[in-house]
Structures are given as C-alpha cells and as structure tokens.
N, C-alpha and C positions, 0 to 999 in steps of 0.2 A: 585349409587350402581353399575351401569354397568361399570363405569370407574374403580372403585376399583377392581371389579372382573377381568377385563381385565389386569390390572397391576399385580395382584396376579398370574394369569395364565402365564403372560410373565416372571415373576421372577422365577416360578417353572421350566419353560422350559429352561431358561438360566442356572439355578442352575444344572439341570440334565445334560445339555450339558457340562458344565465345569467339573463336577465330572467324566463324561465318558472320557474326554480328559486326566484327571489326571491318571485314572486307566490304560488306554491304554499306556500312556507314561511310567508309572512305570513298567508295565509288559514287555515292549519292550526295555527298556533301560538297557544296560549292567552296570556292576559295575562301570566302568570308566566314564560312562556318566550320572550318577545319579545327580551329583552336577550341571551339566549344565542344565539338564532337570528341576531341582528344581527352578533354576533361571528363566527359561522361563515360568514356570507355576505360578509365583506369581500373585495373584489376586489384581489388582489395583482397589480399590473401591472408587468411587467418588459419593457422595450423596449430593444432594442439598435439602434443606428444604424450601419449599414455601407453605405458607398458611396451615401449618400443614400436608402437604403431602410430601412423600419421593419419588422422581422420578429419574430414571436412566438418565444420560446425555451422549450423544455421544456414545462411545464404552464402557463406564463404566459398571461394572457388579453389579447386585443387590446382596448385601452381607447380607444374613440371618444368624441366629445363627446356623442353620443346616450346612450351607456351612463352617462356621468358625470351627465347631466341626470336620467335616470331613477333613478339611484342616490341622488341628492340628494332626489328626490321621495319615494322609499321611506323615507329617513331621517327626513324631516319627518313622514311618516305614523306611524312608530314613536314619535317624540317626542310627537306629538299624542295618541296612545293612552295614553302614560305620564302625560301631564298630566291627561287626562280621568280616569284611574284614581285619581290622587292627589286630584283635586277631589271625586270620589265618596266616597272614604274620609273626607275632612274633613267632607263633608256628613252622612254617617252618624254620625260622632262628635258633631257639633253636635246632631243629633236626639236622640241618647242623653242628652246633657247636659240638653237642654230637657225631655225627658220625665221624667227623674229629678227635676228641680226642684233639683238641687244645683249650686251654682256651681263651675265647673271649677277655680278656684283653691283650693277647699276640699277637701283630701284627707280620707280616712277618719281618719287620725291626728289631723288638726286638729279635725274634728267630735267625735271621742272626747274630746279634750282640753277642748273647749268644754263638753261635757256634764258632765264631771268638775268643771270650774270652777263651773258653775251649781249642782251638787248640794252642793259644799262650801260655797258661799256661803249656801245655804239652811240649812246647819247653824248658822250664826251669826246670820242675819238673816231667815230665812224662816219660814213657819208650820210648826208641828210636829204630826205625826200619830203616834199610838202604836197599835200593834196588840197587843191583849191576848191572848196565847197561853197563858194559865194555865188554860184550860178544855178542853184537848185530851186529857187523860188517859183519858177514857172514850169517845173517838171511835173509830169503826171505821177500818180501813185505807182503805176507800173514801172516807170522809169526810175523812181526813187527806190523801189524794191530791187531792181537790177543793180543799181549803184551800191546799195547796202550789201548785196551779195559779193560784188567785186571788192569792196573794202575788206570784207571778211576773208576772202581768198588771198588778197594781197598780204594781210597780216599773218595768215597761216603760212604762206611761203616765206615771209621774213623770219618767222620763228624757227623754221627749219634750216635757214641759211647758216653756213659756217661763219660768214662775215656779214651780219645783218646791217641794214640801214636804220637810222633813227627816223621815225615817221611822225609827221605833224599834220593834223587835220585843222585847216584854217577856215575862217568864215563859217564856223560850225557852232551852232547853239544847241543846248541840251533840251530846249523846248520846241525844236523844229520837227517837222514830220519825218525828215531823214533820220534824225536821232532815234525816233520811235521805231522806225523800220530796222535800224541797225540793232537795236535791243531785241526786236522780235525775231530777226533772222540769224543773228550771230550769238551763240551761247557764250556767256561770260564777257560780252562786249564792254560792259562797264569796268572790267578789270584789265582791259588791254593796256600793255605797256607802250604808250605813245602819248603825245601831247595833243590836247584838244583846246582850241582857243577860238573866241569870237572875232579876233583881230584878223585883218586882211594880211595875206602873205607879203604884200608889197610894203606894209608898214612894220612888219615884224622883223624883217631882215634888211641889211644894207642892199640897196638895189644892185650894186656892182657884183654882189655874190650870187645873184639869182640867174638861173637859166630855165626858161619856160620851154618844156618839151611839147612841141606841136608838129603835126605832120605837114603843116603849111609853111614851115621854115625853109629858107634856102640853104641853111648851114647844117651839115651832117655832124652828129655827135661823134667825136673822135675818142674820147676817154672819159672816165669818171674821176672828177677832181674832188678831193676831200675838202678843198677850200670853197667849193660851190654848194649852193642849195638848189636842188632840182625840183621843178614844179610840174605836177600833172594836173590837168584840168579835170575836176570831178564832174563830168558832164556826160549824161546819157541822153542823147537827143535823137529820137526816132525819125524826126523830120530832117536830120542831118544838115544843120545850119553850118555852113562852111566858114572857116577862119574866125570863129568866135574867140578861141583862146589866143590865136595869133594877134588879133586886133587888140585884145586886152593887154597883152605883153607890150605891144607898141605904144599904147596909151601911157604906160608907166616907164617907157624907155628901158625895158629889160631885154637882155639878150635872149634869143630863141635858138633852138636846135631841134633837129628831127633824128629819129633813129636811122642808121645807115642802111636802110633796106635797099635803096637804089644802087648802092655801091657793092653789095654782096649778094643780091638776089635779082632774079629776072622774072618777068611775067610769063605765066604759063597759060596756054590756051585752055579754056573750059567752055562748057555748054552755054553758060550765061554770059560769057565774055566779061566776067566780073573781076575787077582788080581794085583792092583798097589797102591803104596804109593806115587806116583808122583802126586802132586797137583798144580793147578795154584796159582800164588802168592796171588791173592785176597782170595782164599780158605784157604791158610795157614794163612793169616792175620785174617780172620774171626775166626779161631780157637784160635789164640793168643789173640785176643781182647776179645772173649767170656770168655776164661779162666781167663784173667786178671781181668775181671769184676765179675766172679762168683767163681773163685778158684775151678772149677769143670771140670776135664778133660773129663769125659764121655759126659757131656752136650756140652762142647766145640767141641769135635770130631764129635758129631752128627751134629753140625751146619755146619762143613766144609767138611766132608767126605761123599760123596753121595754113595748110594747103587750101583751105576754103577762101582765104584772102586772095588767091590767084597768083601767089609768089612762091618760088622755090629757090634754093641755093644754086648759084651758078654752076658748081661742079656736079650737080645732080641732074642737069639737063642732058638728055641723050643726044 
C-alpha cells in the first residue's frame, strides 16, 4: 500500500510539472515559434509492465488519461492559432488586392504586355501625335530639362490611356542635349514605344493631313480625326515668344487649330489678373486623350487646364 501511494504521488507531481511547462511555453511563444515549441513538448511515454504494476523508467513520464486529455486540448489550441494566423494573412492579401484595384490574376508582366499591345495597335489604327522638336537649338538647359520632363509625363499618360495615340518625336537627334536630358530624367526612355526621327514633321507626312495645334490659331478644334496628324510644338520658352509655332505652320501652308478653351471656359478674376491659353505639351495631350476617350470637351478641358491659368468651365461660375 505504501509503495502504491508513493507511486501515485510521484505521478501526480510529474503530471502537474509537465502541464505547467506546457502552459508557460504556450503563453510565452510567439506565433512563429508555436510549431517548434510543440515539437519540444511532445511527451514520450515509456511504460513497463512488471508483475501487474506500471512503473516509470529513466526519464519517462507517467502518462495518465488526464495528461492525455489536456495534451489533446493544448494541441487543438495550437492548431486553432495556426488557422487564425492563416486566415488573417489571406485577409490582408485580399485587402491589398482590393485597394490596388488590380485583379489578382493579372501579373505585372501581363499588364506590361497588354500596354505594349495597345501602343503597337495605335501605331496602325490609332490617332497620331507629332512632337515638333526642331526648335530646341536655342533653348537653355533649364528649358530643355522642363521639356524632357513634359515628354516623360506625356508618354506616361499615353501608356495609361485605354485608347492611346501613336507618338512621333520629329527633328530629334540622339546626339542632342535634349536627348541626353530625356535619358537623364526619364527612366527607360531608350525603350519608349514611339518613333524618333531626325526628319522634320512637314517632310514626314503629307501636308494636307497635318494640323498644327497652337493657341494663336483662329480655328477651334472640333474633333479628333483619325485621318489627321496633330502637331504640338516642343517649345519651352521662358521669354514667351508669341506666334512661333503659328508662323511656322503658315510657312508650310499647314492648317492650324487651337483647343476650344474660349468656347467652353471663361476668364475668372484673380489677384494677378493673369489669363493664359499656353499649356505644356503634356497638358495639351491630356486634353486630347480625354476628349478622344469621352467625346466631351468640358470634361477634357477640366483635365488639362488648371485654375492657375485663369480659366474655369462656364457652368462652374457662380
């Protein structure tokens, strides 16, 4: 009787000690260490039966039904934490996809391929836009840097467009200071999907297909015609020499047009009493691209003409 009582007391103490180790380890272990702790706390039960008695041998632990029950409960807790951690990871992933607006099945490689396909399609069937860069010889380095930045922003907008234009940079040589600025300021400029040529735009296309967009024209642009080639003067002139692009178009007997700012917008009073229809080439392109996509001039003009120019849409005037 004394021996049985001693063995039972020893088993209870061992059982209590083991369960305390399991609880402490579970509380102090982070999510990433649960699996390792679980392996370290496996109970290796070795029981020998001699003469009807069950005795612990060496470092083996007495394995009662109570220990087994609590061990199973602990294993379920670990499994539940793993499952919760996995669900939380999937939830965060779903939120990232939803916030980015990108379908999860569309990889970056696929989207890049889709953009390339749209741009190449525009080369054959889309509207054409020519940037006349033949007037950059007398521009300062600061002006060249600004123009290079505008070219980069214009190309970026065209890549994002659902119906892109095909862009051609004319009068543009790869040994020019402007080309060096474009390489410096625009990542991947040498891989842009557009045409670069040293030829002048007036000799590259039939004159009857050309429309030179200039704020000095008397004719407002009414529509974007797929059979026309629209020209933007690549000119950043801080001294604001007037009618440079208009006179160049007249010299080659090319039609001119201006954006219909006067038809859909009105002047708004400001502190400096400043009103200008002169826009950067990327701003003009944003207007053309938006109109071509929406067929809505007010919406297009709102996209490209900032309030700093002193003009607002007619229906926005109080």
